[in-house]
Structure formats: C-alpha cells, structure tokens
N, C-alpha and C positions, 0 to 999 in steps of 0.2 A: 341629594348632593353626592357627587362622586368623590370617593375617598382617594386622596393622593397616595396613600399607603398602598392601595391596590395597584396603582400604576407603577410604583417603585418595585413592588414584588414581581410584577410581570416583566419589568425591565431586567431585574436580577435573573429571572428564569431565562430570559432571552440571551443574556450574556453567558450563562452557563451552557445553553445550547450551542452558542457560537463557539465556545471553547471546545465542546465535544466535536463539533463539525470540523474544526481545525485539526484536532487530534486524528479523526478519521482520515482526513485528507493526507496528513503526514504518514500515517500507517499505510495508506494506499500507495503512496509514492515509494515507500520502502519495499513493499511487497512487489510492486511492479518492477522495480529495479532488480530485485532478487530473481524474479521470473525471467527477465531479459538475460541476466547472468547465467542462469541454468540453461536457457536455450542456446546461448553462445557456447557453453561448455559441451552440450550435446552435439552441436555442430562441429566442434573441434574434435571430439571423439570420432565422429563419422568421417571426418577428413583423415584422421590417423588410420582408420580402418582401410580407407581407399589407398592411401599413399604411405605404405610402411617403409618404403625405401628411404625417403628423405622428407623431413618435416621442418618447418620454421617454428622455433620456440621463441616466445616473447621474453625478453630480458627485462623490459621495463623502459620507461621514457621513450617509447616508440622505437625501440631497438630490438632486433631479432638476431637469432643465430640458427643456422641449419644444423640438423643432426639426424641421427638414425634411431628408430625405435628398436630396442633390443628385446623387449618382452611384449606380451599381448595383454598386459594387465594395466589397470588404472587404480590409483589410490583414491578412495571415496570416504569422506567424513560421514560417519553415521550418527553423530551427536555427541555432546559432552567432550569434544576434542578427540574422540576415538576415530581412528582412521583404519580402514580395512583395504587390503589389496583384493581387487575383484577383476574378473575377465571384463574386457571392454563392453560386451553386450550386457552383462549384469550391471555394470556401472551405469550404462545408459538407462536401464530399467529403473534403477534406484533414483536417478535424476528425473526421469519422466514421472515417477510416483510423487516425488517431492514437488515437482512443478504442478501437478494436479492438486495437491494439497494446498499449495499457495494460491492457485487459481480459485479454489473453493473459498479460501480465506478472503481473497480479494472480492469475491461476490458478496460475502457477508459484510465486508467493509462498505461496499457500494450500496447495499441495502441500508446500512446505518446512515450513510450520507443522505440518501433519499428521504428516509424517515425523519432525520433531524432537520433537513431543509424544509420539509413539509410542516413540521411542528413550528419551526421558526417563522414560516410564512403566515400560519394561522395566528401565532402570537403577535406578530408585527401588525396584523390587521386589528387585533384586539387593542393593542397599545395605541394605534392611531385613532381608533374609535373613542377610547377613553380620553386621549389628549384633546381630541376635537370637542367632546362633551364638556371637558373642563374649560376650554376656551369659551364655549357658548355660555357656561355658567358665569364666567368672569365678566363677559359682556353684559349679561343681564344684571349682574350685581352692580355694575357701574352706573 
C-alpha cells in the first residue's frame, strides 16, 4: 500500500524546489540588469573619451543637457559607498572586472536554475507515479 504521507513529503520538497527556482530567476534578472547597466556605463565612458568637446548629460525623465568635460577622470564606487576618482581608462577597467564577476555569478545562477529544474522534473515524475498508483489502489479497493 502506498503511503499518502510519502506523496505529501514529495510535494512539499517540490514546493521548496519551486521557491528556490523562483529565487534563482529573480537573482538572474537582477544580475542581468546590473550587467546591462555596467555595459551602458562603459559605453558612455568610451563616448566621453571620443567627444571631449561636448557631451549630452542625462538629467532624468528623458531630459538631457549638453556640457563640456573639464577633467579626464571618472568617479567609481568601489564598495561600501566609497567612491574614488580614477582616470577614464582605469574606471573602465574596474567596470570590466565588475562585469566579469557578475557574468560569473550569472553562470552560477543559471547552473542553479538548470539543476533545480532537473530535480523538479524528476520529482514531478515520482509524484505522478505515486498519484497514479494511489488511484489504482482506490479502484481495486472499490
């Protein structure tokens, strides 16, 4: 006789895996967004390097103002709210390194998604088999 408790336990594990999968997906979205932001920043720095005469600065709400770059440095946050002034090239290097770290983290998140999805697939099959066996037992008992 198949124990209903086993089915409930497997369903609980499935729900836990589902929560983990959702967390991985949310993390992946956040990391992807940060990578895109860094790439945009690198692109902006490269544009500043090319056009030092006059640049458009975003004010917000799709509004811009033109201005001139008076220095060759960029302010880069290095963590814990600490900001350092760095030459443009060094600022880009810091951002490239940060992007690589985030891409590595994204790869790990994607591995977690794949592993969790695979475990959920196997568990779903087991749950379906148990449920089917329980239905068959109920038919025989009638």
